[in-house]
C-alpha positions as CSV (number, residue, x, y, z in Angstrom):
1,M,21.7,34.9,-38.4
2,D,20.3,32.7,-35.9
3,K,19.6,30.1,-38.3
4,V,23.2,30.3,-39.2
5,K,24.3,29.6,-36.0
6,N,22.5,26.9,-35.6
7,Q,23.5,24.9,-38.4
8,F,26.4,22.6,-38.0
9,D,29.9,24.2,-39.1
10,K,32.7,20.8,-38.5
11,K,35.3,24.4,-38.6
12,R,34.0,25.7,-35.2
13,I,34.4,21.9,-33.9
14,I,38.2,21.4,-34.9
15,T,39.0,25.1,-34.1
16,F,37.7,24.4,-30.6
17,I,39.5,20.9,-30.7
18,L,42.7,22.4,-31.5
19,I,42.6,25.0,-29.6
20,S,41.6,23.4,-26.1
21,Y,44.3,20.6,-26.8
22,T,46.8,23.6,-27.4
23,I,45.7,25.2,-24.0
24,S,45.7,22.0,-22.4
25,W,48.7,20.7,-23.2
26,M,50.9,23.6,-23.3
27,I,50.1,23.6,-19.6
28,W,51.0,20.3,-18.9
29,R,53.9,20.6,-20.6
30,P,56.7,21.3,-18.0
31,N,55.6,18.2,-16.3
32,L,56.0,16.0,-19.0
33,L,59.5,17.2,-20.0
34,K,60.6,17.1,-16.4
35,Y,59.2,13.7,-15.9
36,H,61.2,12.0,-19.1
37,F,64.2,14.4,-19.3
38,N,64.6,16.1,-16.0
39,I,64.2,19.3,-17.5
40,G,62.6,22.2,-15.5
41,N,61.8,22.5,-12.1
42,S,60.2,20.2,-9.8
43,H,56.9,18.3,-11.0
44,S,53.8,20.7,-10.5
45,N,50.6,19.7,-9.2
46,W,49.1,23.0,-10.1
47,L,50.3,23.1,-13.8
48,H,48.5,19.5,-13.3
49,I,45.3,21.0,-12.5
50,L,45.1,24.3,-14.5
51,G,45.4,22.2,-17.5
52,A,42.0,21.3,-17.2
53,L,40.9,24.9,-17.9
54,G,41.8,24.1,-21.6
55,P,38.6,23.1,-22.9
56,M,36.5,26.4,-21.6
57,L,39.4,28.6,-22.6
58,G,38.3,26.6,-25.9
59,A,34.9,27.3,-26.3
60,I,35.5,31.1,-25.2
61,I,38.5,31.8,-27.8
62,T,36.3,29.7,-30.6
63,I,33.4,31.5,-29.6
64,L,35.0,34.7,-29.7
65,I,36.3,33.6,-33.4
66,F,33.0,32.4,-35.0
67,D,30.3,34.8,-32.8
68,K,32.1,37.9,-31.3
69,T,31.1,39.3,-28.1
70,E,27.2,38.5,-29.0
71,G,28.3,35.3,-29.1
72,L,30.0,34.6,-25.8
73,K,27.3,36.7,-23.9
74,T,24.8,34.2,-25.6
75,Y,27.2,31.6,-24.4
76,F,27.1,32.6,-20.8
77,K,23.4,33.5,-20.7
78,E,22.2,30.0,-21.7
79,R,25.2,27.8,-20.2
80,F,25.5,29.7,-16.9
81,L,23.1,32.3,-16.2
82,T,19.9,30.7,-17.2
83,I,17.5,29.1,-14.0
84,T,17.2,25.6,-14.9
85,N,14.9,23.0,-12.9
86,P,16.5,22.7,-9.3
87,K,15.6,19.2,-9.8
88,W,18.7,18.7,-12.0
89,I,20.8,20.0,-9.8
90,L,20.1,18.2,-6.9
91,I,20.2,14.7,-9.5
92,G,23.5,16.2,-10.5
93,L,24.6,16.8,-7.3
94,F,23.5,13.7,-5.2
95,M,23.7,11.4,-8.0
96,P,27.3,10.4,-7.8
97,T,27.2,10.9,-3.8
98,T,24.6,8.3,-3.8
99,F,26.5,5.9,-6.0
100,F,29.2,6.3,-3.6
101,F,27.6,5.5,-0.4
102,I,25.6,2.4,-2.2
103,A,29.5,1.3,-2.7
104,Y,30.5,2.3,0.9
105,F,27.8,0.0,2.3
106,L,28.3,-3.1,-0.1
107,F,32.2,-2.5,0.7
108,A,30.7,-2.7,4.5
109,L,28.7,-5.6,3.9
110,F,30.4,-8.1,1.6
111,L,33.7,-7.2,2.5
112,R,33.4,-5.9,6.1
113,E,35.0,-2.9,5.3
114,W,34.4,0.1,6.5
115,T,35.5,3.1,4.2
116,Q,37.0,5.8,6.9
117,L,34.9,8.6,5.4
118,S,38.0,11.0,6.4
119,L,39.9,9.6,3.5
120,I,37.4,11.5,1.0
121,G,39.2,13.3,-1.4
122,L,42.6,13.3,-0.3
123,N,44.7,13.5,-3.1
124,S,48.5,14.4,-3.9
125,K,47.8,16.7,-6.6
126,V,45.3,18.8,-4.4
127,P,47.5,20.4,-2.0
128,Y,44.4,20.4,1.0
129,T,43.1,18.4,3.3
130,N,39.6,20.1,3.9
131,T,37.0,18.2,2.0
132,L,34.8,21.0,1.1
133,V,37.7,23.3,-0.1
134,I,38.5,19.7,-2.5
135,W,35.7,19.4,-3.8
136,I,35.5,23.2,-4.5
137,L,38.6,22.8,-6.4
138,W,37.6,20.0,-8.5
139,C,33.9,21.5,-9.3
140,F,35.8,24.5,-10.6
141,F,38.8,23.6,-12.7
142,Y,37.3,20.0,-13.8
143,G,33.5,20.8,-13.6
144,F,33.5,24.6,-15.0
145,G,36.9,24.1,-16.7
146,E,36.1,20.8,-18.8
147,E,32.2,20.7,-19.0
148,G,32.7,24.2,-20.1
149,G,34.1,23.3,-23.3
150,W,32.8,19.5,-23.3
151,R,29.0,19.6,-22.8
152,G,29.2,23.6,-23.2
153,Y,30.4,24.0,-26.3
154,L,31.2,20.4,-28.2
155,F,28.3,18.5,-27.2
156,P,25.8,21.4,-28.3
157,E,27.7,21.8,-32.0
158,L,27.7,17.9,-32.6
159,N,24.4,17.6,-31.6
160,K,23.2,19.9,-34.4
161,K,24.3,17.3,-36.9
162,Y,24.2,13.9,-34.7
163,K,21.4,12.5,-32.6
164,T,22.1,12.5,-28.9
165,R,23.8,9.1,-28.9
166,I,26.4,10.0,-31.4
167,S,27.2,13.4,-30.1
168,T,28.2,12.1,-26.7
169,F,30.4,9.0,-28.4
170,Y,32.1,11.4,-30.5
171,T,32.3,13.9,-27.6
172,A,33.8,11.2,-25.2
173,L,36.2,10.2,-28.0
174,I,37.9,13.7,-28.0
175,W,37.5,14.4,-24.4
176,A,39.7,10.7,-23.9
177,T,41.9,12.2,-26.7
178,W,42.4,15.2,-24.6
179,H,43.8,13.2,-21.9
180,L,46.6,11.5,-24.0
181,P,49.7,13.5,-22.3
182,L,48.4,12.4,-19.2
183,F,49.5,8.9,-19.8
184,F,53.2,9.8,-20.3
185,Y,53.7,11.5,-17.0
186,D,50.7,11.1,-14.7
187,K,51.3,8.4,-12.3
188,N,47.7,7.3,-11.9
189,F,47.1,6.9,-15.4
190,I,50.5,5.1,-16.0
191,S,49.6,2.8,-13.8
192,M,46.2,1.7,-15.6
193,G,48.0,-0.3,-17.8
194,I,46.3,-1.7,-20.7
195,G,43.0,-3.3,-19.2
196,G,42.5,-0.3,-16.9
197,T,43.3,1.8,-20.0
198,I,40.1,-0.1,-21.6
199,G,37.9,0.1,-18.7
200,W,38.6,4.2,-18.0
201,L,37.8,4.7,-21.4
202,I,34.2,2.9,-21.5
203,G,33.4,4.5,-18.2
204,L,34.4,7.9,-20.0
205,I,32.0,7.1,-23.1
206,F,29.1,6.0,-20.6
207,G,29.9,9.2,-18.3
208,S,29.7,11.5,-21.4
209,L,26.1,10.0,-22.6
210,L,25.1,10.4,-18.5
211,L,26.5,14.1,-18.6
212,G,24.8,15.1,-22.3
213,W,21.3,13.4,-21.2
214,L,21.8,15.6,-18.0
215,T,22.7,18.5,-19.8
216,K,19.8,18.5,-22.2
217,Q,17.4,17.7,-19.6
218,S,18.5,20.9,-18.0
219,N,17.9,22.8,-21.1
220,W,22.0,23.1,-21.6
221,S,22.2,24.5,-18.4
222,L,25.7,23.1,-17.1
223,W,25.5,23.4,-13.8
224,P,24.3,19.9,-13.1
225,A,27.3,18.5,-15.1
226,I,29.5,20.7,-13.0
227,L,28.3,19.4,-9.9
228,F,28.4,15.8,-11.0
229,H,31.8,16.1,-12.6
230,G,33.4,17.4,-9.5
231,T,31.3,15.4,-7.2
232,F,32.0,12.2,-9.0
233,N,36.0,13.5,-8.6
234,L,35.9,14.0,-4.9
235,F,34.6,10.4,-4.8
236,T,37.1,8.7,-7.1
237,T,40.6,10.4,-7.1
238,S,41.0,9.4,-3.2
239,E,44.6,8.0,-3.8
240,N,44.1,6.1,0.2
241,L,41.1,4.5,-0.5
242,N,40.4,0.9,-2.1
243,P,40.8,1.2,-5.8
244,L,37.9,-1.3,-6.3
245,L,35.5,1.5,-4.7
246,P,35.9,3.9,-7.8
247,A,35.8,0.8,-10.0
248,L,32.4,-0.1,-8.3
249,I,31.2,3.9,-8.7
250,S,32.3,3.8,-12.6
251,M,30.2,0.9,-13.0
252,M,26.8,2.5,-11.5
253,V,27.7,5.7,-13.8
254,I,27.5,2.7,-16.4
255,I,24.7,1.0,-15.5
256,V,22.5,4.1,-15.0
257,A,23.7,5.5,-18.7
258,L,22.1,2.4,-20.0
259,W,19.1,3.0,-18.1
260,I,19.2,6.4,-19.4
261,A,19.8,5.3,-23.1
262,R,16.6,2.8,-22.8
263,K,14.4,5.1,-21.2
264,Y,14.6,8.0,-22.7
265,G,16.4,7.0,-26.0
266,E,13.4,8.4,-28.0
267,D,12.8,11.5,-26.4
268,L,16.6,12.3,-27.0
269,S,16.4,11.2,-30.5
270,F,19.3,8.4,-29.5
């Protein structure tokens, strides 16, 4: 039985993608209809946020289909209940935090612009102004919700057949395509344009590599990736900050991902 579970099965991946996309896209559908056809009630930020739970729910349903309740128990045990080395949790939490403060001091040094720390995390999509509450929301919906599917299920399944580098690349493409409806109603995605979208996709590809490495180093525990994802979103989605700040943070993600590919490539079968 264990040998069968460890074999690559594209049916599992296709099922996961279809379920995850369907759940998220159906949740986002009212916002899409409101934006283009003025159908329904006002735009809902909560629906936008709730859509991020699609990948996690997709993983749970897919596991139940193929591996039943025993497979689901194993999933939660390995991804959330297994104790990983605390250093990886700290890395997941403090790496994006360090990126932010590097950008913060670079702005002060070269642009003589001191970013107001009170503006961190403020976003029209989140109906709260308390930084801690906003961070918890990012970690739950976009950390737990997304990582439960992308790094918790899709990436490990792809990694059964492909090397880590290829697995993270395929994960990034599927992850990027999942965002497609947002480009048709979300003002931040719409405003990116072609150049911004290309830059966003490049950042997503390297971010997938970094998160994949972090997850494998953590022996498949998702907590480092969850904390990284939630904290990264906290620092990069603040609408009142200079847009160059998240761009600089994303550039640091790319630099670190390139360093990881070079230093750990052999160990991770890149």
